[in-house]
N, C-alpha and C positions, 0 to 999 in steps of 0.2 A: 517498433510494437504500441506504439502512440498509434499510428497511422492502422495494424492490423485492428486495436481497439474500439474506432470509427467508426471500421467498415461491421465490428461484431456487435458494438452494443453502444446502439444513435440516441442519439435522444433533437426532441425538441430545445433548443435553448438561445441565449440572445450574445454568450460569454465563454469564451473558456479560458481557465486559468491556473497554475502549477502551483503546487505548495512549494517551496522555492530551498534546495536547490534541486534538490532529486526526483521531481516531478518536471523539471522545464522542458526537457528534448521529448518528452514523451508529447506533451502540452502542445508542444508545437506542429509535432506530425498529425493530433487527434484533428487540432484547428484547419492542418490542413485538406485533409480528407472530407471535417464532417463540413465546413463550407464556414464554421462560425468562427467568430472576428476571437486573435487571443490578446490578453492586454495581462499584466500585471495587477495583480487584485488580492493580493498578497505580497507584500516587501519581507524582506529578511534580515536580523543581525546575524550578519558572520563573525561577531562574535565567541559565540555560543555553538555547541558542537551538536552531534545528533543525541535527541533525548529519548529516541525509545529505549537505548543502551543506559539510562541512568538507573541506578541497585533501587530508588525509591520513588511510589507513585508522586510523592506531594516535589521531590525534584521535577521528575516527568513533567509535572503540570506547569510549578512555575518557571523551567523550561520553555515551554511555549509561548507563558505570554512574552517574555524578554525574547524569544525569538523572532515571533512572525507578528507585523503586524495585518490591519484588513483596509484597506485602502474604500471609502465609502463613497468617495467621489467614482468610483469603477462601478461598484457591486450594490447601490443603492438600485431598491427594485428592478434589478437584474433576473431570468434563470441561467442563473452557472454551472458549467460544468469543472470542477475542479480535480486536478490530472494528478494522481502521484505513482510513485513508482510501488508502491509497495504498504502494506496493514500486519501492523506485527501481534502489541493488545488489542491496540483498538482506545489507548487511551488518546493519542495527539493528535486521533483523525477525529475521532468525537472537538475535542478541544477547537479543531480547524474549524470543523462544523458548525459550530455553535457561532464562533468569533464571524464567521464570517455571515452569519443568517444574522446575528448581531447589529452587523454590517449597514443592515435593511437588505438582502438577497431576498427574494420572492420567492426562489425553485432552488435547490442545490442538488444537485448527480453528482456523484460523485463515480469515477472512473478511476480504475487500480491497473497499471503498464505491465502486469504479471499475473499467476494463479494465484488462489491466495496459498499463505503457506504455511505449514501442518507440523512441521515440524523440526526442528532447533538445525543448527550448521554445524557440522564437526571442524567445518576446514579454513576459517577463519573468519568468518563473521560473526561477530558475538550477540548472536539472539538469546531468546532468554530458554528455560523449561517449557518441554511439548505443554502442559498442561498452563503456564502463562501464553500458549501462541491463540489468538479469540479465535481463528479457523481450524483449530482446531477439535472442537467443539460446539461451535454451533456453524447454524447457516449463514450463507449470502444474506437469506433476507432477515436471520435473526440479526447481525450483522448490521444491516442497513440502518432496522431500529433505534440499536446499540447506538449506533453514530448520530444518528435524530435528519439522518439524510430520507430526500423524497426517492432517489434510491441510488444502489449501489452493483455497479461489474467489475468482472474482474476480465484483466482478459484469459483466454480460453492454454493449453497448455499449447492447444495444433496450431495457435494464434503467434504467441511466444514463437516458437520455436520456426516457423514461417519468417518471422523475423528476421530470424538471425540466420537464416540456413533452407534456402526456397524448397530444398531435395527434401529434408528431413523430420522423420516424422518421430511418436515418442515410440515406437517401436523400435528404430533402429536407429534413434540418433546418440553420441557419444558426449552430450552434454551430460556432469550433473545433474539429478534434478531431484534429489533428497528430499531440500526444506517441503518440495513441490506436491511426494508423492509419499516420504517416511520409506526410502526404498535408498540404502547407504553401499554407495560401488563397494564401499571394505568398512565386512565386518567386522565389529565390535563386541568382548565379548562384555558381560556385565560387571568385573574388576574395572574393568578400561572405562566405557559408561561411567563408573560413578567416580571416578577419579576424575576425568572431564568437569564435573558437579554439573551434566546437563541434562540429565533423566535420573528421577530419584526411584524406587525400587515398584513402584505399582505402572509407571508410566515403561520401564523395561516391563512386567508382568503381561502388559497391554498391548 
């Protein structure tokens, strides 16, 4: 996915870094194809869990501060490509961009190795309600502005499918793409959706 992302969304930069650990593999692929050096510009405290699933903003913000640290010696004065696997609410990504900027980065180009997440997952991924997913109600340019990044690009659906199965297209893929398309492979009744606590009445009607 990182290799495909580098083909679709190149940028002039000095260094590629990952949001650890979720973005590491894609960042390595991006670095390889873009021929931009990879380095560990962010270090992670492995005793802190996934911040996007925390119930309150204050906890997520604190979690980011405890979880990640920017390495000034690597980032200072550099044009940085920062690769992650997804953007959920946008709160964590915004904090990360500000952290990299504070470490002296000259430019920050965010690259995401999946398409925008538009809808919650019913199948085991603890994502928020639709209205909390930033891509469900904002354009890529608006999200980029919210993150305070110099640029933002997502991997296309076609690029993602090429990465996992070279002969697959969005039309004939057997993979579940519900979180990217809002088209669920198993229809749920309104009662079932409300019981899962993932949609409110407004989202169901929309």
